[in-house]
C-alpha positions as CSV (number, residue, x, y, z in Angstrom):
1,M,-80.1,-9.0,36.3
2,K,-83.4,-8.3,38.1
3,L,-86.6,-10.3,37.9
4,K,-90.0,-8.8,38.7
5,A,-93.3,-10.5,38.9
6,Y,-96.5,-8.5,38.5
7,Q,-99.9,-8.5,40.2
8,S,-101.6,-6.4,37.6
9,V,-101.6,-6.1,33.8
10,P,-101.3,-2.3,33.7
11,N,-98.1,-2.4,35.8
12,F,-96.7,-5.1,33.6
13,F,-97.3,-3.0,30.5
14,K,-96.1,0.2,32.2
15,D,-92.6,-1.4,32.4
16,N,-92.5,-3.3,29.1
17,L,-95.0,-2.0,26.5
18,E,-92.4,0.1,24.6
19,F,-90.1,-3.0,24.6
20,L,-92.9,-5.3,23.2
21,E,-94.1,-2.8,20.6
22,R,-90.7,-3.0,18.9
23,Q,-92.3,-6.0,17.2
24,E,-96.0,-5.3,17.9
25,A,-97.3,-7.6,15.1
26,A,-95.2,-10.6,16.2
27,N,-95.9,-9.9,19.9
28,N,-99.7,-9.9,19.5
29,L,-100.0,-12.9,21.8
30,I,-98.0,-11.5,24.7
31,I,-99.7,-8.1,24.4
32,G,-103.1,-9.2,23.3
33,I,-103.9,-12.0,25.8
34,P,-103.1,-9.9,29.0
35,T,-104.9,-7.0,27.4
36,A,-108.1,-9.1,26.9
37,M,-107.8,-10.5,30.4
38,Q,-107.9,-7.1,32.0
39,R,-111.7,-7.4,31.6
40,F,-111.7,-10.0,34.4
41,P,-110.4,-9.8,38.0
42,Y,-106.7,-10.6,38.0
43,D,-105.9,-14.2,39.1
44,E,-102.3,-15.3,39.2
45,K,-103.5,-18.9,38.6
46,K,-104.9,-17.7,35.2
47,L,-102.2,-15.3,34.2
48,R,-98.6,-15.0,35.3
49,L,-96.5,-12.0,34.3
50,L,-92.7,-11.5,34.6
51,N,-90.1,-9.0,33.3
52,I,-86.4,-9.4,33.5
53,F,-84.3,-6.3,33.6
54,D,-80.6,-5.6,32.8
55,K,-79.3,-2.2,33.9
56,N,-82.9,-1.0,34.4
57,K,-84.0,-2.0,30.9
58,V,-86.4,-4.8,30.1
59,I,-84.6,-7.6,28.2
60,I,-87.1,-10.5,28.6
61,S,-90.9,-10.4,29.0
62,I,-93.0,-13.4,29.9
63,A,-96.8,-14.0,30.1
64,Q,-98.4,-17.3,30.7
65,T,-101.9,-18.7,31.2
66,P,-101.1,-22.0,32.9
67,P,-100.8,-24.8,31.8
68,R,-100.1,-23.2,28.3
69,N,-96.6,-22.6,27.1
70,L,-94.7,-19.5,28.3
71,L,-95.1,-16.6,25.9
72,M,-91.7,-14.9,25.7
73,Y,-90.1,-12.0,24.0
74,C,-86.4,-11.2,24.5
75,E,-83.3,-9.7,23.0
76,Q,-80.5,-11.9,21.8
77,R,-78.2,-10.5,24.6
78,A,-80.7,-11.9,27.1
79,V,-79.6,-15.5,26.4
80,K,-76.8,-15.2,28.9
81,H,-79.5,-14.9,31.7
82,F,-81.5,-18.0,30.7
83,D,-80.0,-20.2,33.4
84,K,-80.9,-17.7,36.2
85,L,-84.4,-17.3,34.6
86,I,-84.9,-21.1,34.5
87,D,-83.8,-21.4,38.1
88,F,-86.4,-18.7,39.1
89,L,-89.2,-20.4,37.1
90,I,-88.6,-23.7,38.7
91,H,-88.3,-22.4,42.3
92,N,-91.3,-20.2,41.9
93,N,-93.6,-23.0,40.7
94,F,-94.1,-21.9,37.1
95,E,-95.7,-24.8,35.2
96,V,-93.4,-24.8,32.1
97,N,-94.6,-27.1,29.4
98,G,-92.9,-25.2,26.6
99,V,-92.2,-21.8,25.1
100,V,-93.5,-19.5,22.3
101,G,-91.4,-16.7,20.9
102,P,-88.6,-15.6,18.6
103,F,-87.2,-18.7,16.8
104,H,-83.5,-18.6,17.6
105,E,-83.9,-17.4,21.1
106,M,-86.5,-20.0,21.9
107,V,-84.2,-22.8,20.6
108,E,-81.5,-21.5,22.8
109,F,-83.9,-21.4,25.8
110,A,-84.9,-25.0,25.1
111,D,-81.3,-26.1,25.0
112,H,-80.7,-24.4,28.4
113,W,-83.9,-26.0,29.8
114,N,-82.7,-29.4,28.6
115,A,-79.2,-28.9,30.2
116,F,-80.8,-27.6,33.4
117,T,-83.6,-30.2,33.8
118,G,-82.7,-33.1,31.5
119,Q,-86.1,-32.6,29.8
120,R,-86.1,-33.1,26.0
121,W,-87.8,-30.6,23.6
122,Q,-89.4,-30.7,20.2
123,F,-90.9,-28.2,17.7
124,N,-94.6,-27.9,17.7
125,F,-94.8,-25.1,15.1
126,K,-92.4,-23.1,13.0
127,Q,-94.0,-19.9,11.9
128,K,-93.5,-16.6,10.0
129,A,-95.0,-13.4,11.5
130,Y,-96.3,-11.0,8.9
131,Q,-97.3,-7.4,9.1
132,L,-99.5,-5.4,6.7
133,N,-99.1,-1.7,6.4
134,Q,-100.7,-1.0,3.0
135,L,-103.0,-3.4,1.2
136,I,-102.2,-4.4,-2.4
137,D,-105.1,-5.3,-4.7
138,V,-105.4,-8.9,-5.8
139,P,-107.9,-10.8,-7.9
140,I,-111.1,-11.3,-5.9
141,S,-113.3,-14.4,-6.3
142,K,-116.9,-14.2,-7.2
143,G,-119.0,-13.7,-4.0
144,S,-119.6,-11.4,-1.2
145,F,-118.2,-10.5,2.2
146,R,-120.2,-10.3,5.4
147,K,-119.9,-10.4,9.2
148,A,-121.0,-13.7,10.8
149,V,-124.2,-13.7,12.9
150,S,-125.6,-16.0,15.6
151,E,-127.4,-18.1,12.9
152,D,-124.0,-19.0,11.5
153,L,-122.8,-20.5,14.8
154,E,-123.2,-24.2,13.9
155,L,-121.3,-23.9,10.7
156,V,-118.6,-21.6,12.2
157,A,-118.1,-23.9,15.2
158,S,-117.6,-26.9,12.8
159,W,-115.1,-25.0,10.8
160,F,-113.2,-23.9,14.0
161,K,-113.0,-27.6,14.9
162,A,-111.7,-28.5,11.4
163,F,-109.2,-25.7,11.5
164,L,-107.9,-26.7,15.0
165,I,-107.5,-30.3,13.8
166,E,-105.8,-29.4,10.6
167,A,-103.6,-26.5,11.7
168,L,-103.0,-27.0,15.4
169,G,-103.3,-30.8,15.9
170,G,-106.5,-30.6,17.8
171,E,-105.4,-28.1,20.4
172,E,-108.3,-26.4,22.1
173,L,-110.7,-28.6,20.2
174,D,-113.0,-29.1,23.3
175,H,-113.5,-25.3,23.4
176,A,-114.2,-24.8,19.7
177,E,-117.9,-24.1,20.0
178,A,-117.4,-21.7,22.9
179,I,-114.6,-19.9,21.1
180,A,-116.8,-19.6,17.9
181,E,-119.8,-18.3,19.9
182,S,-117.6,-15.7,21.7
183,K,-116.0,-14.5,18.5
184,I,-119.3,-14.1,16.8
185,E,-120.7,-12.2,19.7
186,N,-117.6,-9.9,19.6
187,E,-118.1,-9.4,15.8
188,E,-114.8,-11.0,15.0
189,V,-115.9,-13.6,12.5
190,Y,-116.2,-12.8,8.8
191,L,-117.5,-15.0,5.9
192,W,-117.2,-15.2,2.1
193,E,-120.4,-16.3,0.3
194,N,-120.8,-17.7,-3.2
195,N,-124.0,-19.7,-3.4
196,G,-123.5,-20.5,0.3
197,I,-120.7,-19.8,2.8
198,V,-117.4,-20.9,1.3
199,A,-114.6,-19.3,3.5
200,M,-114.0,-17.7,6.9
201,A,-111.5,-15.4,8.5
202,C,-111.4,-13.8,12.0
203,S,-109.9,-10.8,13.8
204,A,-108.2,-11.3,17.1
205,R,-106.0,-9.7,19.8
206,P,-106.2,-6.0,19.0
207,T,-103.2,-4.0,20.4
208,R,-102.7,-0.2,20.3
209,N,-101.7,-0.1,16.6
210,C,-102.3,-3.6,15.3
211,V,-104.9,-6.4,15.0
212,T,-104.4,-10.0,14.1
213,I,-106.1,-12.1,11.5
214,N,-106.6,-15.8,12.3
215,Y,-108.8,-18.8,11.7
216,V,-108.6,-18.4,7.9
217,Y,-110.3,-21.5,6.6
218,T,-111.9,-22.9,3.5
219,P,-113.3,-26.5,3.4
220,K,-111.1,-28.8,1.4
221,N,-113.6,-29.4,-1.3
222,L,-113.8,-25.7,-2.0
223,R,-110.1,-24.8,-2.0
224,G,-108.3,-23.5,-5.1
225,N,-111.0,-20.9,-5.9
226,G,-109.3,-18.0,-4.1
227,Y,-112.0,-17.8,-1.4
228,A,-109.6,-17.6,1.5
229,S,-107.6,-14.9,-0.2
230,S,-110.8,-12.9,-0.9
231,V,-112.1,-13.0,2.6
232,T,-108.7,-12.2,4.1
233,H,-108.2,-9.3,1.7
234,H,-111.6,-7.8,2.5
235,L,-111.1,-8.3,6.3
236,S,-107.6,-6.7,6.0
237,E,-109.1,-3.7,4.2
238,L,-111.8,-3.3,6.9
239,L,-109.3,-3.6,9.8
240,L,-106.9,-1.1,8.3
241,K,-109.6,1.5,8.7
242,S,-109.2,1.3,12.5
243,Y,-105.6,0.1,12.9
244,K,-102.2,1.0,11.5
245,H,-101.3,-2.6,10.8
246,C,-102.7,-6.1,10.5
247,A,-100.7,-9.1,11.5
248,L,-101.0,-12.8,10.9
249,F,-98.9,-16.0,11.3
250,T,-98.3,-18.7,8.7
251,D,-96.8,-22.1,8.8
252,L,-93.1,-21.8,7.8
253,A,-93.4,-24.9,5.7
254,N,-96.5,-23.8,3.7
255,P,-95.4,-22.0,0.6
256,T,-98.9,-21.5,-0.7
257,S,-100.2,-19.4,2.2
258,N,-97.0,-17.5,2.5
259,S,-97.2,-16.5,-1.2
260,I,-100.9,-15.5,-1.0
261,Y,-100.4,-13.1,1.9
262,Q,-97.2,-11.6,0.5
263,K,-99.2,-10.7,-2.7
264,M,-101.6,-8.7,-0.6
265,G,-98.8,-6.7,0.9
266,Y,-98.0,-8.7,4.1
267,R,-94.3,-8.6,4.9
268,E,-92.4,-10.9,7.1
269,V,-91.3,-9.3,10.3
270,A,-90.1,-12.2,12.4
271,R,-89.6,-16.0,12.6
272,W,-91.5,-17.5,15.5
273,C,-91.8,-21.0,16.9
274,T,-93.7,-23.0,19.5
275,I,-91.5,-25.6,21.4
276,D,-92.9,-28.3,23.7
277,F,-91.0,-29.9,26.5
278,V,-91.5,-33.7,26.5
């Protein structure tokens, strides 16, 4: 086993992009975040990159923006190297507060972490990763689809906050307005209107062949009218004009959202989870 840390995003991807693109939709975080950060001068305090090799082939890839959880993708056979990886992380001052990655492998990593450090772990999210190759027509609600503009910022920011509280337990809540403003400027926020704005969906983290849909939101008093489905369907159709695939993540425990996306043609490609160390 060989561990290699990187001082540049291009060198990181030179070694592992083929490995990560085996599940490009599910790996949109570990590919998309470093890709976006290439726009800024590299700073290891903001982004840490690591590959683990076995017989000159990458078997584990890690990206992290401290203090956020490690983003990890690995093969099942890599589990036997977890103890050596954990020893490396600890002795090289990685701030490990948890992991995000393939469900079963991350549970095994958390068990190894517990045995190595004595630190307990708990699930934060259990998710399904979906990929869309070909869109299927579904009933569309009354209304129209449009891109958000700067005048929509106040409403979009309030919906971002509501989404973060409801879906992510308030994570990143302090940055909601800045995130909303940035995404509107980057033309990543789309709205559904029917006598006012009734639903939202966003694009995020484009990779070579795939782009993710996130922040799908309808206020509680407007749910049940198919607005979220309509805005997601139209955004998916738009994005497929530029990308081979669309990706999105759903809560494993939410049968409604999982059913809605499958009807549009989204197909499960992986089970993912976020684990926190406590």
